[in-house]
Backbone of each chain as nested JSON, in Angstrom:
{
  "chains": [
    {"id": "A", "residues": [
      {"number": 1, "name": "UNK", "atoms": {"N": [-32.095, 3.231, -4.49], "CA": [-32.044, 4.498, -5.879], "C": [-33.658, 4.743, -6.155]}},
      {"number": 2, "name": "UNK", "atoms": {"N": [-33.8, 5.848, -5.75], "CA": [-35.458, 5.996, -5.924], "C": [-35.747, 5.814, -7.263]}},
      {"number": 3, "name": "UNK", "atoms": {"N": [-36.987, 5.598, -7.381], "CA": [-37.573, 5.768, -9.002], "C": [-37.607, 6.647, -10.0]}},
      {"number": 4, "name": "UNK", "atoms": {"N": [-37.231, 8.015, -9.6], "CA": [-36.785, 8.702, -10.315], "C": [-35.308, 8.447, -10.849]}},
      {"number": 5, "name": "UNK", "atoms": {"N": [-34.277, 8.479, -10.219], "CA": [-32.957, 8.198, -10.27], "C": [-33.316, 6.778, -11.058]}},
      {"number": 6, "name": "UNK", "atoms": {"N": [-33.734, 6.055, -10.73], "CA": [-33.707, 4.386, -11.835], "C": [-34.435, 5.135, -13.464]}},
      {"number": 7, "name": "UNK", "atoms": {"N": [-35.541, 5.715, -13.661], "CA": [-35.732, 5.898, -15.009], "C": [-34.572, 6.823, -15.722]}},
      {"number": 8, "name": "UNK", "atoms": {"N": [-33.929, 7.867, -14.826], "CA": [-33.169, 8.654, -15.464], "C": [-31.84, 7.956, -15.891]}},
      {"number": 9, "name": "UNK", "atoms": {"N": [-31.548, 6.389, -15.247], "CA": [-30.582, 5.825, -15.715], "C": [-30.657, 5.544, -17.366]}},
      {"number": 10, "name": "UNK", "atoms": {"N": [-32.008, 5.516, -17.624], "CA": [-31.973, 4.746, -19.618], "C": [-31.857, 6.103, -20.557]}},
      {"number": 11, "name": "UNK", "atoms": {"N": [-31.656, 7.479, -19.847], "CA": [-30.848, 8.449, -20.393], "C": [-29.381, 8.081, -20.992]}},
      {"number": 12, "name": "UNK", "atoms": {"N": [-28.538, 7.48, -19.737], "CA": [-27.142, 6.694, -19.928], "C": [-27.071, 6.124, -21.379]}},
      {"number": 13, "name": "UNK", "atoms": {"N": [-25.509, 6.365, -22.064], "CA": [-25.644, 5.605, -23.189], "C": [-25.203, 4.406, -22.374]}},
      {"number": 14, "name": "UNK", "atoms": {"N": [-24.737, 2.968, -23.247], "CA": [-24.523, 1.721, -22.487], "C": [-23.519, 2.12, -22.027]}},
      {"number": 15, "name": "UNK", "atoms": {"N": [-22.233, 2.808, -22.895], "CA": [-20.943, 2.97, -22.363], "C": [-21.075, 3.932, -21.201]}},
      {"number": 16, "name": "UNK", "atoms": {"N": [-21.723, 4.551, -20.639], "CA": [-21.941, 5.519, -19.285], "C": [-22.67, 4.851, -18.159]}},
      {"number": 17, "name": "UNK", "atoms": {"N": [-23.114, 3.998, -19.143], "CA": [-24.292, 2.883, -17.705], "C": [-23.016, 1.987, -17.443]}},
      {"number": 18, "name": "UNK", "atoms": {"N": [-22.556, 1.39, -18.378], "CA": [-21.465, 0.294, -17.507], "C": [-20.575, 1.07, -16.971]}},
      {"number": 19, "name": "UNK", "atoms": {"N": [-20.117, 2.089, -17.36], "CA": [-18.734, 3.038, -16.67], "C": [-19.131, 2.523, -15.179]}},
      {"number": 20, "name": "UNK", "atoms": {"N": [-20.798, 3.421, -14.825], "CA": [-21.476, 4.263, -13.955], "C": [-20.945, 2.434, -12.949]}},
      {"number": 21, "name": "UNK", "atoms": {"N": [-21.765, 1.332, -13.689], "CA": [-21.763, 0.244, -12.978], "C": [-20.563, -0.293, -12.3]}},
      {"number": 22, "name": "UNK", "atoms": {"N": [-19.59, -0.283, -12.985], "CA": [-18.261, -0.35, -12.462], "C": [-17.736, 0.243, -11.1]}},
      {"number": 23, "name": "UNK", "atoms": {"N": [-18.046, 1.865, -11.313], "CA": [-17.512, 2.407, -10.391], "C": [-18.497, 2.223, -9.342]}},
      {"number": 24, "name": "UNK", "atoms": {"N": [-19.983, 2.164, -9.472], "CA": [-20.643, 1.499, -7.789], "C": [-19.964, 0.169, -7.304]}},
      {"number": 25, "name": "UNK", "atoms": {"N": [-19.403, -0.877, -8.235], "CA": [-19.14, -2.272, -7.709], "C": [-18.109, -1.7, -7.074]}},
      {"number": 26, "name": "UNK", "atoms": {"N": [-17.056, -0.763, -7.492], "CA": [-15.894, -0.974, -6.844], "C": [-15.528, -0.274, -5.589]}},
      {"number": 27, "name": "UNK", "atoms": {"N": [-16.702, 0.813, -5.612], "CA": [-16.794, 1.53, -4.385], "C": [-17.6, 0.657, -3.096]}},
      {"number": 28, "name": "UNK", "atoms": {"N": [-18.505, -0.463, -3.646], "CA": [-19.406, -1.261, -2.873], "C": [-17.958, -2.043, -2.172]}},
      {"number": 29, "name": "UNK", "atoms": {"N": [-17.099, -2.871, -3.144], "CA": [-16.073, -3.236, -2.772], "C": [-15.29, -2.76, -1.602]}},
      {"number": 30, "name": "UNK", "atoms": {"N": [-15.038, -1.177, -2.014], "CA": [-13.832, -0.851, -1.332], "C": [-14.776, -0.88, -0.1]}},
      {"number": 31, "name": "UNK", "atoms": {"N": [-15.919, -0.592, 0.278], "CA": [-16.597, -0.37, 1.726], "C": [-16.736, -1.686, 2.267]}},
      {"number": 32, "name": "UNK", "atoms": {"N": [-16.533, -2.753, 1.457], "CA": [-16.887, -3.91, 2.178], "C": [-15.674, -3.999, 2.945]}},
      {"number": 33, "name": "UNK", "atoms": {"N": [-14.478, -3.8, 2.136], "CA": [-13.147, -4.085, 2.177], "C": [-13.01, -3.469, 4.144]}},
      {"number": 34, "name": "UNK", "atoms": {"N": [-13.178, -2.134, 3.795], "CA": [-12.694, -1.593, 5.043], "C": [-13.643, -2.129, 5.865]}},
      {"number": 35, "name": "UNK", "atoms": {"N": [-15.042, -2.087, 5.644], "CA": [-15.914, -2.992, 7.326], "C": [-14.841, -4.202, 7.509]}},
      {"number": 36, "name": "UNK", "atoms": {"N": [-14.277, -5.02, 6.656], "CA": [-13.561, -6.13, 7.206], "C": [-12.578, -5.523, 7.904]}},
      {"number": 37, "name": "UNK", "atoms": {"N": [-11.67, -4.522, 7.294], "CA": [-10.491, -4.333, 8.171], "C": [-10.714, -3.801, 9.424]}},
      {"number": 38, "name": "UNK", "atoms": {"N": [-12.286, -3.19, 9.319], "CA": [-12.497, -2.286, 10.918], "C": [-12.717, -3.566, 12.093]}},
      {"number": 39, "name": "UNK", "atoms": {"N": [-13.086, -4.69, 11.375], "CA": [-13.869, -5.646, 12.313], "C": [-12.799, -6.479, 12.672]}},
      {"number": 40, "name": "UNK", "atoms": {"N": [-12.171, -6.866, 11.484], "CA": [-10.195, -7.353, 12.107], "C": [-9.862, -6.603, 13.568]}},
      {"number": 41, "name": "UNK", "atoms": {"N": [-9.814, -5.336, 12.763], "CA": [-8.652, -4.356, 13.627], "C": [-9.397, -4.503, 15.559]}},
      {"number": 42, "name": "UNK", "atoms": {"N": [-10.684, -4.301, 15.762], "CA": [-11.121, -4.307, 16.424], "C": [-11.367, -5.826, 17.639]}},
      {"number": 43, "name": "UNK", "atoms": {"N": [-11.23, -7.086, 16.615], "CA": [-11.155, -8.697, 17.148], "C": [-9.999, -8.312, 17.498]}},
      {"number": 44, "name": "UNK", "atoms": {"N": [-8.566, -8.326, 16.755], "CA": [-7.041, -8.286, 16.91], "C": [-6.642, -7.368, 17.615]}},
      {"number": 45, "name": "UNK", "atoms": {"N": [-7.009, -6.486, 17.87], "CA": [-6.886, -5.42, 18.806], "C": [-6.73, -5.492, 20.306]}},
      {"number": 46, "name": "UNK", "atoms": {"N": [-8.117, -6.263, 20.867], "CA": [-8.041, -7.063, 22.061], "C": [-7.6, -7.975, 21.941]}},
      {"number": 47, "name": "UNK", "atoms": {"N": [-7.181, -9.126, 21.157], "CA": [-6.216, -10.405, 21.528], "C": [-4.694, -9.668, 21.856]}},
      {"number": 48, "name": "UNK", "atoms": {"N": [-4.397, -8.522, 21.041], "CA": [-2.915, -8.733, 20.915], "C": [-2.347, -7.372, 21.861]}},
      {"number": 49, "name": "UNK", "atoms": {"N": [-3.129, -6.352, 21.913], "CA": [-2.554, -5.132, 22.345], "C": [-3.088, -5.394, 24.147]}},
      {"number": 50, "name": "UNK", "atoms": {"N": [-2.46, -5.992, 25.098], "CA": [-2.922, -6.653, 25.793], "C": [-2.269, -5.633, 26.853]}},
      {"number": 51, "name": "UNK", "atoms": {"N": [-1.225, -5.374, 26.819], "CA": [-0.282, -4.331, 27.598], "C": [-0.397, -2.787, 27.936]}},
      {"number": 52, "name": "UNK", "atoms": {"N": [0.036, -2.432, 28.806], "CA": [-0.974, -0.851, 28.809], "C": [0.181, -0.044, 27.74]}},
      {"number": 53, "name": "UNK", "atoms": {"N": [-0.506, 1.032, 27.478], "CA": [-0.034, 1.978, 26.412], "C": [1.042, 3.049, 26.582]}},
      {"number": 54, "name": "UNK", "atoms": {"N": [2.03, 2.916, 26.414], "CA": [3.419, 4.028, 26.788], "C": [3.658, 4.587, 25.584]}},
      {"number": 55, "name": "UNK", "atoms": {"N": [3.407, 4.204, 24.051], "CA": [3.921, 4.826, 23.535], "C": [3.385, 4.924, 22.18]}},
      {"number": 56, "name": "UNK", "atoms": {"N": [3.449, 5.404, 20.992], "CA": [2.295, 5.133, 19.688], "C": [3.116, 4.294, 19.118]}},
      {"number": 57, "name": "UNK", "atoms": {"N": [4.088, 3.88, 19.179], "CA": [4.617, 2.373, 17.831], "C": [3.966, 1.445, 18.458]}},
      {"number": 58, "name": "UNK", "atoms": {"N": [3.729, 0.506, 17.304], "CA": [3.406, -1.243, 17.951], "C": [4.876, -1.975, 17.594]}},
      {"number": 59, "name": "UNK", "atoms": {"N": [5.151, -2.472, 18.812], "CA": [6.3, -3.429, 18.639], "C": [6.253, -4.462, 17.961]}},
      {"number": 60, "name": "UNK", "atoms": {"N": [6.892, -5.268, 17.696], "CA": [7.486, -6.142, 17.016], "C": [6.608, -7.443, 17.682]}},
      {"number": 61, "name": "UNK", "atoms": {"N": [6.728, -7.659, 18.527], "CA": [5.715, -8.619, 19.077], "C": [4.333, -8.551, 19.002]}},
      {"number": 62, "name": "UNK", "atoms": {"N": [3.847, -7.002, 18.843], "CA": [2.087, -6.824, 18.547], "C": [2.179, -6.857, 16.87]}},
      {"number": 63, "name": "UNK", "atoms": {"N": [3.388, -6.679, 16.564], "CA": [2.806, -6.789, 14.885], "C": [3.071, -8.01, 14.425]}},
      {"number": 64, "name": "UNK", "atoms": {"N": [3.795, -8.853, 15.218], "CA": [3.509, -10.131, 14.286], "C": [2.314, -10.815, 14.927]}},
      {"number": 65, "name": "UNK", "atoms": {"N": [1.869, -10.77, 16.228], "CA": [0.492, -10.876, 16.343], "C": [-0.647, -10.533, 16.142]}},
      {"number": 66, "name": "UNK", "atoms": {"N": [-0.832, -9.443, 15.188], "CA": [-1.763, -9.004, 14.407], "C": [-1.89, -9.089, 13.346]}},
      {"number": 67, "name": "UNK", "atoms": {"N": [-0.402, -9.368, 12.684], "CA": [-0.757, -10.274, 11.545], "C": [-0.683, -11.944, 11.437]}},
      {"number": 68, "name": "UNK", "atoms": {"N": [-0.625, -12.546, 12.564], "CA": [-1.178, -14.133, 13.077], "C": [-2.775, -14.151, 12.713]}},
      {"number": 69, "name": "UNK", "atoms": {"N": [-3.135, -13.063, 13.386], "CA": [-4.512, -12.806, 14.087], "C": [-5.834, -12.751, 12.572]}},
      {"number": 70, "name": "UNK", "atoms": {"N": [-5.503, -12.251, 11.731], "CA": [-5.672, -12.026, 10.614], "C": [-5.568, -13.125, 9.957]}},
      {"number": 71, "name": "UNK", "atoms": {"N": [-4.804, -13.73, 9.703], "CA": [-4.513, -15.146, 9.206], "C": [-5.307, -16.157, 9.956]}},
      {"number": 72, "name": "UNK", "atoms": {"N": [-5.415, -16.161, 11.078], "CA": [-6.234, -17.13, 11.466], "C": [-7.551, -17.518, 11.435]}},
      {"number": 73, "name": "UNK", "atoms": {"N": [-7.595, -15.923, 11.382], "CA": [-9.336, -15.594, 11.295], "C": [-9.62, -15.921, 10.452]}},
      {"number": 74, "name": "UNK", "atoms": {"N": [-9.077, -16.0, 9.264], "CA": [-9.19, -16.173, 7.637], "C": [-9.605, -18.002, 8.05]}},
      {"number": 75, "name": "UNK", "atoms": {"N": [-8.635, -18.415, 8.668], "CA": [-8.203, -20.008, 8.605], "C": [-9.387, -20.478, 9.393]}},
      {"number": 76, "name": "UNK", "atoms": {"N": [-9.991, -20.034, 9.973], "CA": [-11.04, -20.647, 10.915], "C": [-12.255, -19.985, 10.442]}},
      {"number": 77, "name": "UNK", "atoms": {"N": [-12.185, -19.31, 9.754], "CA": [-13.689, -19.336, 8.692], "C": [-13.639, -20.139, 7.842]}},
      {"number": 78, "name": "UNK", "atoms": {"N": [-13.014, -20.642, 6.972], "CA": [-12.451, -21.372, 6.117], "C": [-12.804, -22.736, 6.458]}},
      {"number": 79, "name": "UNK", "atoms": {"N": [-12.16, -23.06, 7.686], "CA": [-12.05, -24.053, 8.513], "C": [-13.961, -24.956, 8.59]}},
      {"number": 80, "name": "UNK", "atoms": {"N": [-14.151, -23.303, 8.98], "CA": [-15.848, -23.676, 9.53], "C": [-16.871, -23.164, 8.321]}},
      {"number": 81, "name": "UNK", "atoms": {"N": [-16.993, -23.007, 7.418], "CA": [-17.51, -23.517, 6.381], "C": [-17.193, -24.529, 5.252]}},
      {"number": 82, "name": "UNK", "atoms": {"N": [-15.515, -25.316, 5.575], "CA": [-15.968, -26.468, 5.1], "C": [-16.564, -27.806, 6.055]}},
      {"number": 83, "name": "UNK", "atoms": {"N": [-16.243, -27.514, 7.671], "CA": [-17.101, -28.195, 8.293], "C": [-18.565, -28.274, 8.063]}},
      {"number": 84, "name": "UNK", "atoms": {"N": [-19.181, -27.052, 7.212], "CA": [-20.683, -26.803, 7.435], "C": [-20.698, -27.751, 6.041]}},
      {"number": 85, "name": "UNK", "atoms": {"N": [-20.449, -27.355, 5.036], "CA": [-20.4, -27.949, 3.886], "C": [-20.499, -29.407, 3.942]}},
      {"number": 86, "name": "UNK", "atoms": {"N": [-19.534, -30.083, 4.503], "CA": [-19.242, -31.524, 5.042], "C": [-20.827, -32.105, 5.768]}},
      {"number": 87, "name": "UNK", "atoms": {"N": [-21.487, -30.922, 6.608], "CA": [-22.626, -31.712, 7.022], "C": [-23.756, -31.512, 6.141]}},
      {"number": 88, "name": "UNK", "atoms": {"N": [-23.409, -30.819, 4.703], "CA": [-24.653, -30.922, 4.229], "C": [-25.607, -29.44, 4.044]}},
      {"number": 89, "name": "UNK", "atoms": {"N": [-24.853, -28.881, 5.076], "CA": [-26.237, -27.694, 4.791], "C": [-25.386, -26.476, 4.146]}},
      {"number": 90, "name": "UNK", "atoms": {"N": [-25.831, -25.421, 3.96], "CA": [-25.482, -24.199, 2.991], "C": [-24.979, -23.482, 3.71]}},
      {"number": 91, "name": "UNK", "atoms": {"N": [-23.708, -23.217, 3.704], "CA": [-23.166, -22.261, 4.518], "C": [-23.27, -20.82, 3.964]}}
    ]},
    {"id": "B", "residues": [
      {"number": 1, "name": "UNK", "atoms": {"N": [-20.621, 10.894, -8.402], "CA": [-20.079, 10.209, -8.426], "C": [-19.072, 10.635, -7.196]}},
      {"number": 2, "name": "UNK", "atoms": {"N": [-19.166, 11.441, -7.51], "CA": [-17.627, 12.473, -6.121], "C": [-18.61, 12.141, -4.547]}},
      {"number": 3, "name": "UNK", "atoms": {"N": [-19.64, 12.568, -4.874], "CA": [-20.617, 12.343, -3.809], "C": [-20.626, 10.588, -3.139]}},
      {"number": 4, "name": "UNK", "atoms": {"N": [-20.822, 9.766, -3.768], "CA": [-20.093, 8.662, -3.573], "C": [-19.279, 7.989, -3.126]}},
      {"number": 5, "name": "UNK", "atoms": {"N": [-18.121, 8.872, -3.551], "CA": [-16.954, 8.441, -3.183], "C": [-16.608, 9.296, -1.331]}},
      {"number": 6, "name": "UNK", "atoms": {"N": [-17.359, 10.456, -1.096], "CA": [-17.0, 11.31, -0.499], "C": [-17.512, 9.982, 1.102]}},
      {"number": 7, "name": "UNK", "atoms": {"N": [-18.968, 9.977, 0.388], "CA": [-19.929, 8.908, 1.403], "C": [-19.088, 7.864, 1.755]}},
      {"number": 8, "name": "UNK", "atoms": {"N": [-18.321, 6.704, 0.888], "CA": [-17.249, 6.041, 1.475], "C": [-16.764, 6.726, 2.485]}},
      {"number": 9, "name": "UNK", "atoms": {"N": [-15.59, 7.649, 2.153], "CA": [-14.336, 7.957, 2.836], "C": [-15.162, 8.473, 4.065]}},
      {"number": 10, "name": "UNK", "atoms": {"N": [-16.445, 9.288, 4.078], "CA": [-16.566, 9.314, 5.385], "C": [-17.041, 8.477, 6.448]}},
      {"number": 11, "name": "UNK", "atoms": {"N": [-17.589, 7.775, 5.634], "CA": [-18.421, 6.724, 6.835], "C": [-16.856, 5.507, 7.433]}},
      {"number": 12, "name": "UNK", "atoms": {"N": [-15.7, 5.298, 6.477], "CA": [-14.946, 4.507, 6.829], "C": [-14.047, 5.437, 7.798]}},
      {"number": 13, "name": "UNK", "atoms": {"N": [-13.896, 6.931, 7.886], "CA": [-13.835, 7.633, 9.012], "C": [-14.807, 7.522, 10.376]}},
      {"number": 14, "name": "UNK", "atoms": {"N": [-15.656, 7.65, 10.372], "CA": [-16.748, 7.831, 10.963], "C": [-16.452, 6.138, 12.216]}},
      {"number": 15, "name": "UNK", "atoms": {"N": [-16.497, 5.338, 11.16], "CA": [-16.211, 4.014, 11.998], "C": [-15.071, 3.909, 13.084]}},
      {"number": 16, "name": "UNK", "atoms": {"N": [-13.845, 4.448, 12.01], "CA": [-12.705, 4.506, 12.902], "C": [-12.634, 5.449, 13.833]}},
      {"number": 17, "name": "UNK", "atoms": {"N": [-13.554, 6.492, 13.735], "CA": [-13.354, 7.061, 15.409], "C": [-13.991, 6.122, 16.304]}},
      {"number": 18, "name": "UNK", "atoms": {"N": [-15.602, 5.449, 15.75], "CA": [-15.931, 5.033, 16.934], "C": [-15.116, 3.647, 17.51]}},
      {"number": 19, "name": "UNK", "atoms": {"N": [-14.47, 3.538, 16.672], "CA": [-13.857, 2.35, 17.253], "C": [-13.099, 3.125, 18.337]}},
      {"number": 20, "name": "UNK", "atoms": {"N": [-11.636, 3.542, 17.533], "CA": [-10.753, 4.586, 18.714], "C": [-11.328, 4.742, 19.932]}},
      {"number": 21, "name": "UNK", "atoms": {"N": [-12.665, 5.466, 19.544], "CA": [-13.312, 5.785, 21.102], "C": [-13.306, 4.35, 22.227]}},
      {"number": 22, "name": "UNK", "atoms": {"N": [-14.151, 3.694, 21.41], "CA": [-14.205, 2.455, 22.334], "C": [-13.321, 1.888, 22.785]}},
      {"number": 23, "name": "UNK", "atoms": {"N": [-12.403, 1.389, 21.712], "CA": [-10.844, 0.955, 22.146], "C": [-10.143, 1.622, 23.565]}},
      {"number": 24, "name": "UNK", "atoms": {"N": [-9.867, 3.09, 23.086], "CA": [-9.118, 3.984, 23.684], "C": [-9.519, 4.057, 25.41]}},
      {"number": 25, "name": "UNK", "atoms": {"N": [-11.29, 4.382, 25.492], "CA": [-11.604, 4.457, 26.316], "C": [-11.754, 3.166, 27.495]}},
      {"number": 26, "name": "UNK", "atoms": {"N": [-11.979, 1.942, 26.893], "CA": [-11.507, 1.12, 27.825], "C": [-10.419, 0.769, 28.05]}},
      {"number": 27, "name": "UNK", "atoms": {"N": [-9.355, 1.089, 27.088], "CA": [-7.938, 0.638, 27.704], "C": [-7.609, 2.169, 28.697]}},
      {"number": 28, "name": "UNK", "atoms": {"N": [-7.636, 3.242, 28.317], "CA": [-7.159, 4.548, 29.11], "C": [-7.477, 4.584, 30.366]}},
      {"number": 29, "name": "UNK", "atoms": {"N": [-9.014, 4.772, 29.978], "CA": [-9.879, 5.266, 31.624], "C": [-10.474, 4.034, 32.144]}},
      {"number": 30, "name": "UNK", "atoms": {"N": [-9.552, 3.297, 32.98], "CA": [-10.596, 2.286, 33.793], "C": [-11.288, 2.4, 34.557]}},
      {"number": 31, "name": "UNK", "atoms": {"N": [-11.226, 3.716, 35.095], "CA": [-11.815, 3.902, 36.356], "C": [-12.327, 5.331, 36.228]}},
      {"number": 32, "name": "UNK", "atoms": {"N": [-13.146, 6.254, 35.633], "CA": [-13.75, 7.417, 35.191], "C": [-13.505, 8.364, 36.644]}},
      {"number": 33, "name": "UNK", "atoms": {"N": [-12.828, 9.383, 36.808], "CA": [-12.389, 10.342, 38.014], "C": [-13.762, 11.137, 37.335]}},
      {"number": 34, "name": "UNK", "atoms": {"N": [-13.781, 12.608, 38.437], "CA": [-13.882, 13.528, 38.163], "C": [-13.657, 14.34, 36.593]}},
      {"number": 35, "name": "UNK", "atoms": {"N": [-12.581, 14.111, 36.072], "CA": [-12.026, 15.0, 35.29], "C": [-11.154, 14.183, 34.437]}},
      {"number": 36, "name": "UNK", "atoms": {"N": [-10.62, 13.882, 33.132], "CA": [-9.503, 13.642, 32.448], "C": [-8.164, 13.89, 33.12]}},
      {"number": 37, "name": "UNK", "atoms": {"N": [-7.613, 12.899, 33.727], "CA": [-6.303, 13.624, 34.199], "C": [-5.293, 13.554, 33.124]}},
      {"number": 38, "name": "UNK", "atoms": {"N": [-3.857, 14.446, 33.338], "CA": [-2.988, 14.399, 32.188], "C": [-2.689, 13.165, 31.671]}},
      {"number": 39, "name": "UNK", "atoms": {"N": [-2.465, 12.311, 32.523], "CA": [-1.953, 10.849, 32.301], "C": [-3.146, 9.984, 31.356]}},
      {"number": 40, "name": "UNK", "atoms": {"N": [-4.267, 10.212, 31.871], "CA": [-5.271, 10.162, 30.754], "C": [-5.719, 10.451, 29.458]}},
      {"number": 41, "name": "UNK", "atoms": {"N": [-5.279, 11.588, 29.324], "CA": [-5.268, 12.418, 27.818], "C": [-3.861, 11.382, 27.181]}},
      {"number": 42, "name": "UNK", "atoms": {"N": [-2.921, 11.866, 27.976], "CA": [-1.398, 11.521, 26.864], "C": [-1.951, 9.66, 26.444]}},
      {"number": 43, "name": "UNK", "atoms": {"N": [-2.673, 8.887, 27.314], "CA": [-3.085, 7.818, 27.287], "C": [-3.664, 7.601, 25.295]}},
      {"number": 44, "name": "UNK", "atoms": {"N": [-5.177, 8.615, 25.773], "CA": [-5.791, 8.404, 24.442], "C": [-4.814, 9.237, 23.579]}},
      {"number": 45, "name": "UNK", "atoms": {"N": [-4.181, 9.943, 23.752], "CA": [-3.244, 10.363, 22.527], "C": [-2.267, 9.674, 21.526]}},
      {"number": 46, "name": "UNK", "atoms": {"N": [-1.874, 8.597, 22.527], "CA": [-1.023, 7.486, 22.337], "C": [-1.775, 6.407, 21.484]}},
      {"number": 47, "name": "UNK", "atoms": {"N": [-2.873, 5.959, 21.974], "CA": [-3.855, 5.01, 21.69], "C": [-4.13, 5.32, 20.601]}},
      {"number": 48, "name": "UNK", "atoms": {"N": [-4.402, 6.396, 20.13], "CA": [-5.12, 6.847, 18.771], "C": [-3.83, 6.788, 17.984]}},
      {"number": 49, "name": "UNK", "atoms": {"N": [-3.132, 6.916, 17.997], "CA": [-2.232, 6.881, 17.141], "C": [-1.732, 5.457, 16.931]}},
      {"number": 50, "name": "UNK", "atoms": {"N": [-1.613, 4.737, 18.095], "CA": [-1.46, 2.94, 18.1], "C": [-2.652, 2.169, 17.316]}},
      {"number": 51, "name": "UNK", "atoms": {"N": [-3.421, 2.633, 17.324], "CA": [-4.859, 2.232, 16.952], "C": [-4.683, 1.776, 15.45]}},
      {"number": 52, "name": "UNK", "atoms": {"N": [-4.438, 3.568, 15.189], "CA": [-4.613, 3.995, 13.431], "C": [-3.418, 2.896, 12.605]}},
      {"number": 53, "name": "UNK", "atoms": {"N": [-1.854, 2.429, 13.798], "CA": [-1.116, 1.937, 12.99], "C": [-1.288, 0.43, 13.277]}},
      {"number": 54, "name": "UNK", "atoms": {"N": [-2.434, 0.031, 14.136], "CA": [-2.597, -1.437, 14.206], "C": [-3.738, -1.754, 12.841]}},
      {"number": 55, "name": "UNK", "atoms": {"N": [-4.671, -0.414, 12.923], "CA": [-5.431, -0.608, 10.98], "C": [-4.757, -1.246, 10.352]}},
      {"number": 56, "name": "UNK", "atoms": {"N": [-3.86, 0.093, 10.126], "CA": [-2.844, -0.261, 8.891], "C": [-2.557, -1.387, 8.754]}},
      {"number": 57, "name": "UNK", "atoms": {"N": [-1.785, -1.716, 9.866], "CA": [-1.026, -3.571, 9.796], "C": [-2.073, -4.458, 9.39]}},
      {"number": 58, "name": "UNK", "atoms": {"N": [-3.23, -4.647, 10.288], "CA": [-4.387, -5.438, 9.926], "C": [-4.665, -5.081, 8.177]}},
      {"number": 59, "name": "UNK", "atoms": {"N": [-5.021, -4.022, 7.938], "CA": [-5.141, -3.948, 6.611], "C": [-4.066, -4.519, 5.698]}},
      {"number": 60, "name": "UNK", "atoms": {"N": [-2.778, -4.259, 5.508], "CA": [-1.782, -4.988, 4.987], "C": [-1.575, -6.051, 5.11]}},
      {"number": 61, "name": "UNK", "atoms": {"N": [-2.088, -7.132, 5.989], "CA": [-1.727, -8.573, 6.335], "C": [-3.136, -8.915, 5.812]}},
      {"number": 62, "name": "UNK", "atoms": {"N": [-4.406, -7.916, 5.671], "CA": [-5.422, -8.826, 4.863], "C": [-5.61, -8.797, 3.41]}},
      {"number": 63, "name": "UNK", "atoms": {"N": [-4.575, -7.863, 2.84], "CA": [-4.337, -7.488, 1.593], "C": [-3.607, -8.571, 0.926]}},
      {"number": 64, "name": "UNK", "atoms": {"N": [-2.256, -8.85, 1.489], "CA": [-1.215, -9.405, 1.615], "C": [-2.051, -11.191, 1.259]}},
      {"number": 65, "name": "UNK", "atoms": {"N": [-3.159, -11.351, 2.663], "CA": [-3.607, -12.53, 2.403], "C": [-4.517, -13.129, 0.917]}},
      {"number": 66, "name": "UNK", "atoms": {"N": [-5.515, -11.916, 1.11], "CA": [-5.968, -11.645, -0.147], "C": [-5.621, -12.267, -1.48]}},
      {"number": 67, "name": "UNK", "atoms": {"N": [-4.363, -11.825, -1.668], "CA": [-3.77, -11.687, -2.91], "C": [-3.007, -13.277, -2.958]}},
      {"number": 68, "name": "UNK", "atoms": {"N": [-3.011, -13.691, -1.968], "CA": [-1.824, -14.761, -1.711], "C": [-3.2, -16.436, -1.883]}},
      {"number": 69, "name": "UNK", "atoms": {"N": [-4.197, -16.051, -1.353], "CA": [-5.059, -17.008, -1.512], "C": [-6.264, -16.522, -2.106]}},
      {"number": 70, "name": "UNK", "atoms": {"N": [-6.478, -17.373, -3.733], "CA": [-7.58, -17.195, -4.711], "C": [-8.976, -17.735, -4.296]}},
      {"number": 71, "name": "UNK", "atoms": {"N": [-9.066, -18.172, -3.214], "CA": [-10.06, -18.951, -2.956], "C": [-11.126, -17.773, -2.405]}},
      {"number": 72, "name": "UNK", "atoms": {"N": [-10.393, -16.855, -1.716], "CA": [-11.073, -15.921, -1.383], "C": [-11.553, -14.697, -1.847]}}
    ]}
  ]
}
């Protein structure tokens, strides 16, 4: 935000400012979520879609592979953070 | 506010297109020839649909996980 936009923030009422802040927080969260989904889809596509593409539908095996991929990635992340914690490092 | 929302959506779409292009090119055009064959075109069309379906599956699984795991 440039200084001109920042100074004009003071022209808003408290209620408006709070509302705007909430809106921006929501958008940031949405954007972060979408970025995470893009990265997960990228990784899990490489791991799960190994056969030739013959149609547009995801079969049962691919579907469960994708779901497992998402969950195991989060498990890995949690395990690594926990390990780092034990090492006394800051994660 | 609409501008911000619009920007978020545009960025999301841009990212999706970039990923589809990368993944489907890799999958459908293993050996680039002098032009796209009809088979390669068909593969790209299918792959695109399939990638979006995969995105939705991953998104749903991620949401389920976030909801069931309060630590996240």
